MOPAC internal coordinates of N, CA, C and O (Angstrom, degrees):
PM7 1SCF
backbone

  N    0.0000 0     0.00 0     0.00 0    0    0    0
  C    1.4427 1     0.00 0     0.00 0    1    0    0
  C    1.5247 1   107.86 1     0.00 0    2    1    0
  O    1.2310 1   119.92 1   -57.10 1    3    2    1
  N    1.3326 1   117.75 1   122.90 1    3    2    1
  C    1.4533 1   122.52 1  -176.29 1    5    3    2
  C    1.5200 1   112.20 1   -88.75 1    6    5    3
  O    1.2310 1   121.71 1    15.51 1    7    6    5
  N    1.3018 1   114.34 1  -164.49 1    7    6    5
  C    1.4562 1   120.90 1  -178.93 1    9    7    6
  C    1.5266 1   111.81 1   -64.99 1   10    9    7
  O    1.2310 1   120.16 1   152.22 1   11   10    9
  N    1.3175 1   117.29 1   -27.78 1   11   10    9
  C    1.4560 1   121.09 1  -178.51 1   13   11   10
  C    1.5190 1   112.33 1  -104.79 1   14   13   11
  O    1.2310 1   120.02 1  -160.97 1   15   14   13
  N    1.3042 1   117.57 1    19.03 1   15   14   13
  C    1.4544 1   120.75 1  -178.49 1   17   15   14
  C    1.5142 1   109.62 1    70.27 1   18   17   15
  O    1.2310 1   120.19 1    45.02 1   19   18   17
  N    1.2953 1   117.24 1  -134.98 1   19   18   17
  C    1.4610 1   121.49 1   179.28 1   21   19   18
  C    1.5232 1   112.07 1   -96.55 1   22   21   19
  O    1.2310 1   119.95 1  -169.38 1   23   22   21
  N    1.3356 1   117.69 1    10.62 1   23   22   21
  C    1.4549 1   120.82 1  -175.97 1   25   23   22
  C    1.5265 1   112.45 1   -69.95 1   26   25   23
  O    1.2310 1   119.53 1   140.50 1   27   26   25
  N    1.3282 1   118.50 1   -39.50 1   27   26   25
  C    1.4599 1   121.79 1  -176.48 1   29   27   26
  C    1.5157 1   110.49 1  -126.09 1   30   29   27
  O    1.2310 1   121.21 1   -42.53 1   31   30   29
  N    1.3134 1   115.29 1   137.47 1   31   30   29
  C    1.4600 1   120.01 1   170.91 1   33   31   30
  C    1.5263 1   107.09 1  -109.36 1   34   33   31
  O    1.2310 1   120.23 1     0.73 1   35   34   33
  N    1.2982 1   117.17 1  -179.27 1   35   34   33
  C    1.4556 1   120.73 1  -179.72 1   37   35   34
  C    1.5171 1   112.77 1   -59.93 1   38   37   35
  O    1.2310 1   120.71 1   140.60 1   39   38   37
  N    1.3406 1   116.24 1   -39.40 1   39   38   37
  C    1.4573 1   119.86 1  -179.89 1   41   39   38
  C    1.5191 1   111.79 1   -66.38 1   42   41   39
  O    1.2310 1   120.15 1   143.06 1   43   42   41
  N    1.3163 1   117.32 1   -36.94 1   43   42   41
  C    1.4634 1   120.17 1   178.64 1   45   43   42
  C    1.5210 1   110.45 1   -61.25 1   46   45   43
  O    1.2310 1   120.54 1   135.18 1   47   46   45
  N    1.3251 1   116.57 1   -44.82 1   47   46   45
  C    1.4595 1   119.95 1  -178.65 1   49   47   46
  C    1.5242 1   111.59 1   -65.85 1   50   49   47
  O    1.2310 1   119.96 1   142.73 1   51   50   49
  N    1.3246 1   117.68 1   -37.27 1   51   50   49
  C    1.4647 1   120.94 1   177.89 1   53   51   50
  C    1.5265 1   110.32 1   -64.38 1   54   53   51
  O    1.2310 1   120.23 1   136.87 1   55   54   53
  N    1.3233 1   117.17 1   -43.13 1   55   54   53
  C    1.4634 1   120.95 1   178.96 1   57   55   54
  C    1.5227 1   110.28 1   -63.92 1   58   57   55
  O    1.2310 1   119.77 1   137.70 1   59   58   57
  N    1.3177 1   118.05 1   -42.30 1   59   58   57
  C    1.4644 1   121.46 1   178.92 1   61   59   58
  C    1.5236 1   110.18 1   -62.65 1   62   61   59
  O    1.2310 1   119.87 1   136.26 1   63   62   61
  N    1.3275 1   117.86 1   -43.74 1   63   62   61
  C    1.4642 1   120.77 1   178.47 1   65   63   62
  C    1.5278 1   111.61 1   -62.97 1   66   65   63
  O    1.2310 1   119.86 1   140.25 1   67   66   65
  N    1.3196 1   117.87 1   -39.75 1   67   66   65
  C    1.4662 1   120.62 1   177.52 1   69   67   66
  C    1.5262 1   111.66 1   -64.68 1   70   69   67
  O    1.2310 1   120.16 1   139.90 1   71   70   69
  N    1.3212 1   117.31 1   -40.10 1   71   70   69
  C    1.4665 1   120.96 1   178.33 1   73   71   70
  C    1.5244 1   110.34 1   -64.45 1   74   73   71
  O    1.2310 1   120.25 1   137.02 1   75   74   73
  N    1.3261 1   117.13 1   -42.98 1   75   74   73
  C    1.4648 1   120.81 1   178.09 1   77   75   74
  C    1.5231 1   109.91 1   -62.29 1   78   77   75
  O    1.2310 1   120.14 1   137.97 1   79   78   77
  N    1.3239 1   117.34 1   -42.03 1   79   78   77
  C    1.4595 1   121.66 1   178.76 1   81   79   78
  C    1.5258 1   110.94 1   -62.42 1   82   81   79
  O    1.2310 1   120.24 1   139.13 1   83   82   81
  N    1.3270 1   117.15 1   -40.87 1   83   82   81
  C    1.4602 1   120.32 1   178.97 1   85   83   82
  C    1.5259 1   112.03 1   -68.83 1   86   85   83
  O    1.2310 1   120.19 1   141.48 1   87   86   85
  N    1.3244 1   117.24 1   -38.52 1   87   86   85
  C    1.4644 1   120.65 1  -178.10 1   89   87   86
  C    1.5225 1   112.47 1   -70.68 1   90   89   87
  O    1.2310 1   120.25 1   134.91 1   91   90   89
  N    1.3146 1   117.13 1   -45.09 1   91   90   89
  C    1.4579 1   120.65 1  -172.80 1   93   91   90
  C    1.5204 1   113.52 1   -98.93 1   94   93   91
  O    1.2310 1   119.65 1   159.87 1   95   94   93
  N    1.3005 1   118.27 1   -20.13 1   95   94   93
  C    1.4550 1   120.67 1  -179.30 1   97   95   94
  C    1.5154 1   111.47 1    80.65 1   98   97   95
  O    1.2310 1   121.39 1   -23.59 1   99   98   97
  N    1.3236 1   114.95 1   156.41 1   99   98   97
  C    1.4633 1   119.33 1  -175.71 1  101   99   98
  C    1.5184 1   112.27 1   -72.34 1  102  101   99
  O    1.2310 1   119.22 1   159.68 1  103  102  101
  N    1.3252 1   119.09 1   -20.32 1  103  102  101
  C    1.4646 1   120.41 1  -179.10 1  105  103  102
  C    1.5258 1   112.24 1   -78.11 1  106  105  103
  O    1.2310 1   119.55 1   151.28 1  107  106  105
  N    1.3205 1   118.47 1   -28.72 1  107  106  105
  C    1.4640 1   121.10 1  -177.77 1  109  107  106
  C    1.5228 1   113.35 1   -87.12 1  110  109  107
  O    1.2310 1   119.70 1   157.74 1  111  110  109
  N    1.3102 1   118.18 1   -22.26 1  111  110  109
  C    1.4638 1   120.77 1  -176.07 1  113  111  110
  C    1.5264 1   113.21 1   -63.36 1  114  113  111
  O    1.2310 1   118.19 1   135.64 1  115  114  113
  N    1.3367 1   121.06 1   -44.36 1  115  114  113
  C    1.4695 1   119.08 1   178.07 1  117  115  114
  C    1.5266 1   112.73 1   -61.87 1  118  117  115
  O    1.2310 1   120.15 1   141.78 1  119  118  117
  N    1.3265 1   117.32 1   -38.22 1  119  118  117
  C    1.4597 1   120.39 1   178.54 1  121  119  118
  C    1.5268 1   110.52 1   -66.13 1  122  121  119
  O    1.2310 1   120.27 1   140.44 1  123  122  121
  N    1.3212 1   117.09 1   -39.56 1  123  122  121
  C    1.4644 1   120.62 1   178.64 1  125  123  122
  C    1.5220 1   110.63 1   -66.26 1  126  125  123
  O    1.2310 1   120.35 1   137.30 1  127  126  125
  N    1.3286 1   116.93 1   -42.70 1  127  126  125
  C    1.4658 1   120.44 1   178.69 1  129  127  126
  C    1.5252 1   110.59 1   -64.74 1  130  129  127
  O    1.2310 1   120.32 1   141.64 1  131  130  129
  N    1.3267 1   116.99 1   -38.36 1  131  130  129
  C    1.4649 1   121.11 1   178.07 1  133  131  130
  C    1.5326 1   110.10 1   -63.67 1  134  133  131
  O    1.2310 1   120.23 1   137.56 1  135  134  133
  N    1.3214 1   117.17 1   -42.44 1  135  134  133
  C    1.4622 1   121.25 1   179.00 1  137  135  134
  C    1.5205 1   112.15 1   -64.86 1  138  137  135
  O    1.2310 1   120.33 1   139.79 1  139  138  137
  N    1.3221 1   116.97 1   -40.21 1  139  138  137
  C    1.4710 1   120.83 1   177.93 1  141  139  138
  C    1.5194 1   110.23 1   -65.74 1  142  141  139
  O    1.2310 1   120.55 1   137.88 1  143  142  141
  N    1.3282 1   116.56 1   -42.12 1  143  142  141
  C    1.4654 1   120.17 1   178.37 1  145  143  142
  C    1.5144 1   112.04 1   -62.62 1  146  145  143
  O    1.2310 1   120.36 1   138.05 1  147  146  145
  N    1.3239 1   116.91 1   -41.95 1  147  146  145
  C    1.4626 1   120.47 1   178.87 1  149  147  146
  C    1.5268 1   110.37 1   -65.35 1  150  149  147
  O    1.2310 1   119.90 1   138.97 1  151  150  149
  N    1.3132 1   117.80 1   -41.03 1  151  150  149
  C    1.4638 1   120.85 1   178.51 1  153  151  150
  C    1.5254 1   110.96 1   -63.09 1  154  153  151
  O    1.2310 1   120.06 1   140.06 1  155  154  153
  N    1.3371 1   117.49 1   -39.94 1  155  154  153
  C    1.4654 1   120.64 1   178.36 1  157  155  154
  C    1.5230 1   111.41 1   -66.02 1  158  157  155
  O    1.2310 1   120.22 1   140.08 1  159  158  157
  N    1.3375 1   117.19 1   -39.92 1  159  158  157
  C    1.4736 1   119.87 1   177.63 1  161  159  158
  C    1.5166 1   110.94 1   -62.81 1  162  161  159
  O    1.2310 1   120.00 1   136.98 1  163  162  161
  N    1.3268 1   117.61 1   -43.02 1  163  162  161
  C    1.4633 1   121.12 1   178.50 1  165  163  162
  C    1.5197 1   110.14 1   -63.59 1  166  165  163
  O    1.2310 1   120.22 1   136.54 1  167  166  165
  N    1.3281 1   117.18 1   -43.46 1  167  166  165
  C    1.4651 1   121.16 1   179.65 1  169  167  166
  C    1.5207 1   111.02 1   -60.92 1  170  169  167
  O    1.2310 1   120.21 1   134.35 1  171  170  169
  N    1.3361 1   117.21 1   -45.65 1  171  170  169
  C    1.4624 1   120.63 1   179.96 1  173  171  170
  C    1.5193 1   111.11 1   -63.19 1  174  173  171
  O    1.2310 1   120.05 1   140.79 1  175  174  173
  N    1.3342 1   117.51 1   -39.21 1  175  174  173
  C    1.4635 1   120.83 1   178.78 1  177  175  174
  C    1.5250 1   110.55 1   -65.01 1  178  177  175
  O    1.2310 1   120.18 1   139.86 1  179  178  177
  N    1.3147 1   117.26 1   -40.14 1  179  178  177
  C    1.4616 1   120.80 1   179.17 1  181  179  178
  C    1.5214 1   111.57 1   -67.81 1  182  181  179
  O    1.2310 1   120.03 1   142.67 1  183  182  181
  N    1.3099 1   117.55 1   -37.33 1  183  182  181
  C    1.4633 1   120.61 1   179.10 1  185  183  182
  C    1.5234 1   110.17 1   -65.32 1  186  185  183
  O    1.2310 1   120.33 1   140.59 1  187  186  185
  N    1.3328 1   116.97 1   -39.41 1  187  186  185
  C    1.4632 1   120.55 1  -179.60 1  189  187  186
  C    1.5198 1   111.94 1   -68.05 1  190  189  187
  O    1.2310 1   119.54 1   144.18 1  191  190  189
  N    1.3324 1   118.48 1   -35.82 1  191  190  189
  C    1.4608 1   121.58 1  -175.28 1  193  191  190
  C    1.5170 1   113.64 1   -94.02 1  194  193  191
  O    1.2310 1   119.61 1   176.26 1  195  194  193
  N    1.3186 1   118.36 1    -3.74 1  195  194  193
  C    1.4602 1   121.34 1  -177.68 1  197  195  194
  C    1.5219 1   110.23 1   -66.01 1  198  197  195
  O    1.2310 1   120.89 1   -43.37 1  199  198  197
  N    1.3256 1   115.91 1   136.63 1  199  198  197
  C    1.4584 1   120.49 1   177.58 1  201  199  198
  C    1.5199 1   108.90 1   -78.52 1  202  201  199
  O    1.2310 1   120.10 1   -33.83 1  203  202  201
  N    1.3239 1   117.42 1   146.17 1  203  202  201
  C    1.4694 1   119.31 1  -179.68 1  205  203  202
  C    1.5250 1   111.27 1   -66.50 1  206  205  203
  O    1.2310 1   121.41 1   -33.04 1  207  206  205
  N    1.2928 1   114.91 1   146.96 1  207  206  205
  C    1.4589 1   121.42 1   178.53 1  209  207  206
  C    1.5194 1   107.81 1   -74.91 1  210  209  207
  O    1.2310 1   120.68 1   -44.14 1  211  210  209
  N    1.3336 1   116.30 1   135.86 1  211  210  209
  C    1.4589 1   119.43 1  -179.41 1  213  211  210
  C    1.5192 1   109.82 1   -65.32 1  214  213  211
  O    1.2310 1   121.20 1   -30.39 1  215  214  213
  N    1.2961 1   115.32 1   149.61 1  215  214  213
  C    1.4602 1   119.86 1  -177.70 1  217  215  214
  C    1.5220 1   112.60 1   -88.74 1  218  217  215
  O    1.2310 1   120.13 1  -179.44 1  219  218  217
  N    1.3306 1   117.36 1     0.56 1  219  218  217
  C    1.4551 1   119.26 1   178.40 1  221  219  218
  C    1.5234 1   108.70 1   -73.99 1  222  221  219
  O    1.2310 1   120.40 1   -38.99 1  223  222  221
  N    1.3279 1   116.85 1   141.01 1  223  222  221
  C    1.4644 1   119.44 1  -178.43 1  225  223  222
  C    1.5215 1   110.95 1   -68.00 1  226  225  223
  O    1.2310 1   120.77 1   -27.28 1  227  226  225
  N    1.3066 1   116.14 1   152.72 1  227  226  225
  C    1.4539 1   121.86 1   178.39 1  229  227  226
  C    1.5264 1   108.81 1   -68.74 1  230  229  227
  O    1.2310 1   120.24 1   -31.58 1  231  230  229
  N    1.3192 1   117.16 1   148.42 1  231  230  229
  C    1.4687 1   118.98 1   179.23 1  233  231  230
  C    1.5214 1   110.64 1   -62.79 1  234  233  231
  O    1.2310 1   121.44 1   -38.53 1  235  234  233
  N    1.3194 1   114.84 1   141.47 1  235  234  233
  C    1.4638 1   120.58 1  -178.48 1  237  235  234
  C    1.5206 1   109.42 1   -72.64 1  238  237  235
  O    1.2310 1   120.48 1   -39.92 1  239  238  237
  N    1.3038 1   116.68 1   140.08 1  239  238  237
  C    1.4589 1   121.53 1   177.35 1  241  239  238
  C    1.5191 1   108.42 1  -107.72 1  242  241  239
  O    1.2310 1   121.42 1   -22.28 1  243  242  241
  N    1.3081 1   114.90 1   157.72 1  243  242  241
  C    1.4616 1   119.00 1   179.46 1  245  243  242
  C    1.5231 1   109.12 1   -70.41 1  246  245  243
  O    1.2310 1   121.15 1   -31.37 1  247  246  245
  N    1.3313 1   115.41 1   148.63 1  247  246  245
  C    1.4606 1   120.57 1   179.62 1  249  247  246
  C    1.5191 1   109.05 1   -67.23 1  250  249  247
  O    1.2310 1   120.93 1   -39.13 1  251  250  249
  N    1.3096 1   115.82 1   140.87 1  251  250  249
  C    1.4551 1   120.20 1   179.80 1  253  251  250
  C    1.5202 1   109.97 1   -79.14 1  254  253  251
  O    1.2310 1   121.07 1   -32.96 1  255  254  253
  N    1.3144 1   115.56 1   147.04 1  255  254  253
  C    1.4592 1   120.90 1   177.10 1  257  255  254
  C    1.5219 1   108.25 1   -73.56 1  258  257  255
  O    1.2310 1   120.03 1   -34.00 1  259  258  257
  N    1.3394 1   117.55 1   146.00 1  259  258  257
  C    1.4649 1   119.14 1   178.75 1  261  259  258
  C    1.5263 1   110.61 1   -64.83 1  262  261  259
  O    1.2310 1   120.54 1   -27.79 1  263  262  261
  N    1.2977 1   116.57 1   152.21 1  263  262  261
  C    1.4568 1   121.81 1   179.37 1  265  263  262
  C    1.5214 1   109.37 1   -64.69 1  266  265  263
  O    1.2310 1   120.29 1   -29.65 1  267  266  265
  N    1.3330 1   117.06 1   150.35 1  267  266  265
  C    1.4689 1   119.50 1   178.79 1  269  267  266
  C    1.5235 1   110.72 1   -58.94 1  270  269  267
  O    1.2310 1   121.05 1   -40.37 1  271  270  269
  N    1.3035 1   115.60 1   139.63 1  271  270  269
  C    1.4544 1   121.18 1   179.09 1  273  271  270
  C    1.5155 1   113.34 1    88.61 1  274  273  271
  O    1.2310 1   119.82 1  -179.38 1  275  274  273
  N    1.3302 1   117.95 1     0.62 1  275  274  273
  C    1.4581 1   120.61 1   177.90 1  277  275  274
  C    1.5126 1   108.81 1  -115.02 1  278  277  275
  O    1.2310 1   120.76 1   -20.50 1  279  278  277
  N    1.2857 1   116.15 1   159.50 1  279  278  277
  C    1.4537 1   120.74 1   178.13 1  281  279  278
  C    1.5107 1   109.08 1  -117.87 1  282  281  279
  O    1.2310 1   121.12 1   -26.71 1  283  282  281
  N    1.3031 1   115.46 1   153.29 1  283  282  281
  C    1.4516 1   120.90 1   178.74 1  285  283  282
  C    1.5216 1   107.53 1  -103.00 1  286  285  283
  O    1.2310 1   120.73 1   -54.87 1  287  286  285
  N    1.3122 1   116.22 1   125.13 1  287  286  285
  C    1.4515 1   120.80 1   179.66 1  289  287  286
  C    1.5190 1   109.27 1   -95.75 1  290  289  287
  O    1.2310 1   120.99 1   -47.84 1  291  290  289
  N    1.3285 1   115.71 1   132.16 1  291  290  289
  C    1.4573 1   120.52 1   175.04 1  293  291  290
  C    1.5180 1   108.61 1   -88.36 1  294  293  291
  O    1.2310 1   120.76 1    -5.23 1  295  294  293
  N    1.3086 1   116.15 1   174.77 1  295  294  293
  C    1.4617 1   120.99 1   179.60 1  297  295  294
  C    1.5237 1   110.20 1   -59.97 1  298  297  295
  O    1.2310 1   120.63 1   -33.35 1  299  298  297
  N    1.3125 1   116.41 1   146.65 1  299  298  297
  C    1.4585 1   121.48 1  -179.90 1  301  299  298
  C    1.5220 1   110.00 1   -67.09 1  302  301  299
  O    1.2310 1   120.14 1   -32.85 1  303  302  301
  N    1.3582 1   117.34 1   147.15 1  303  302  301
  C    1.4779 1   120.23 1  -178.89 1  305  303  302
  C    1.4995 1   113.10 1   -69.05 1  306  305  303
  O    1.2310 1   120.10 1   180.00 1  307  306  305

């Protein structure tokens, strides 16, 4: 059982890669892979430098009024 369970076998992945190669061409694939790699590096850097979220609860907001034409049901008796 692989990473995707029984959804993909080796042949499925080969066919998908061939379709991607036909759609985008061999000249665009390195640029796309480079862009994905750069995006992942930026994401990892942001995750490392992100400040922790405070543990204080968010301020409570007032309840919104129901939309016109609707009724608000209270708890059943």
